[in-house]
C-alpha positions, 0 to 999 in steps of 0.5 A: 454539474453540467447537463447530461448529454444523451446524444446517440453517438454515446458508445453502447454499453457492450462496446465500452472498453476498460484498461486496468493498469496493474495486476496486483490486488486491486487490478485483479479485483477490477478485472473480476468485477468487470468480467461479472458485468460483461464488460470488455477489459484488458490488464497491463502489467509492467512485470512478468507476473501478478502480485503487486506489492507481494511480487515486488517484496520477497525479503526474508520474513515478509508477512502481512500485518493485516489478519489473513482472513481479513486480507482476502477478497470477501467473495474468495475466502481462503481456507488454506492460510497457514497463519493468522498473518500470512507470509508473503509467498502465500499471499502472492499465490492466493492472488495467482489462484484467484485470477485463474479461478475467476478466469481473468489471468488470460486478460493480463498483458505482462511486461507491458509498462504503460507510459502515457494515458491521454484523453483525446476526442472523448476516449483514452489513448494508452501507450506502452513502453513497447510501442503498442497503443490501445484505446479505452473508454475508462482507465482503472489505475490500480498501480498501488503505492508500494512499488517505487523503492526509495533509495537514499543517496548515500555518498559512496554507495556505488563503491561498496564491495559487497552486495547492496540492494533495496529490500524490494529487490531481495535475492532469495538465493542469497546465503546469509550465513557467515555474512555481516549484514547491515540493515538500514531502516526501522519500518515494518520491512526492516523489523521483519527482516531483522527478526527473520535473519538475526539467528542465521547471520554472522553479524547483524547491524541495524542502522536506526534513524528513528525508533519505532513503537512495536506492538506485540502481536502473535502469529497463530499457526492454523492447524490442519484440523482448523483448515479442514474446518474452513474447507468444510464450513466457509461460514467459519472463515466468514465469522472470523473475518467479520469478528476481526473486521469489527475489532479492527474498525472499533479498536484501530481504524475509527480512533486514528482520527482522534489524537485524544482517544482513550484507545490511542492511549491504550495502544501507547501503554501496550507499546511502552509495556512491550519495550520496558518488559522485553529490552533488558539493557537500559541503554538499548531500551532508551535507544529503542524508545521513540520520542513521538506517540504510538500510531503517529507512524505506522505501528510495527507488529512483532513479537520477535524484534526485541529478542532479535536485536538483543542477540549477541551478534546484533547491534543497534546503531543510532549514529547517522550514516555519513557515507558508504565505503568499499568495506562498509558503512561509516557513521558520523562519529567516524566509526566504520561498520564492516559489512558483506551485505547492505540491505536498504529497507528504506521504504517507497516513494508513496507519493508517486502512485501511477507516476512517472506515467504521463497522464493528460486529461481534458484540454491538456490538463496534466497530472504532473501539474495537478499534483505539483504541490501534493497528490490529491484525489476526491474520495481517493478515486477521481481528479478534476478534468480527468474524465472516466479515469478512476484510481483505486487506493489513490491519494487520501484514502485509508491506506494506513487505516484498514485492510486495503482489500476491503477499501478496494472492494468498496471503491470499485462498487462506487466506481461501477455506479459512476460507470453505469451512467455511461453504460445507460447512455445518460452521459459520456464523460464523468469526473469530479468537479473542481469545486467538489475536489477543492472542498474535499481537499480543504475538509480533509486538511482540517480534519487531519489536524486532529489525527494521530498523524499530526502529533509530531513525527515524520512519516510517509503519511505526510505530504511535503508540507507536513500534512497527513495525506491519509483518510482522516475520518472514521472507517465507518464514514468511508463506508458511508461515502462509498455506498453511493456517489454524490452526483452533484459533486461530479461534472457529467457531460 
């Protein structure tokens, strides 16, 4: 750590300016906290409305796989959730309502995609696609993970005569009745889509590259009586949130780092029983049986999928796709699967984060060079040589472990402790040191070897070298780390 600079030209705290990139869950949280602190900020949003993941994804059946009362800001619990696992439109409406209620919606500049952030003469120069320029003392990158669709380069895709689109580009005016619909992929999005449309399409074809373990989780509907209780007694919502959080931590988040955990074995047994008890045809059952351990990929939660894929109008195709033709999809065995609609539920480029934005730090350091091998960030927040630039849900955070809202709340409180050193004029620039970042990355990679994600499957939790990228330790440790920054790990100027 360098010695602190207490010179008088440091900006007074009231003049500090923050640029928040992204008006999704993390961006709205950041704005609320900065407003509470009396700081100057603006939110740049590339789209025409807020919502992040929940704006991008509007496909049939979309819902959160984290319980509603846990997937809520701790300071803005919502008595109006209709179900235990809220549908996507309700979640987006929740974020819109919170932004209005806390007075930060007016700070959003829509249709303004940030193309570059460059650190020059102690401040960040921020350029947008429309040619506008802004200057900030701090950047909060709240760009999220699930916003760059990954579209397979299928031969002949452009020749398809029907409708073809990624699940994140769903057309809600599309009438699927009497249509032959193909879905590519078997992740959570694909499973939710199949479960939602199987009984209203003419034919449904699911193209499976990798089978998924499915855990049967019901989705309780909250009655009007229960919602009235939530309105009258907010403590009832808090009690549910606390109870669910502890169960989630002890029964899931804290065991993912131990591939030999008895709890992991119990999850495996539950998934196996679900498959064995609910898929009648033995051939189909074996096609749906993964060859890896439960939890190695993100668990899929559904009570309806196995029923949906067994409907008379549904079929599972496990042959690899060879190419797309005008009338459908031809698989490697030569069979042509005729389709009217092709949905690619093929996930996202989860290693992109704020890229393709150009980010240039101190002395010309570029994010592209820093992340040439794989994205990494100390505590999923800070990168060496990028002072006063902080990420929320950045690389190496607990993206697969817990409610990302709780993660972001912890991260932002941590960030504000770093910001306070600049606000107090004790320094002007703060970022993790190279030594601390390298140590964190090495420790993370060693710890990753014992996680369930290292047990032999291909997933979006792995980097290009096959190393799990998610937080490999317990959620309790994450909370402890977020309680107070270790200033010795930071370069302070």
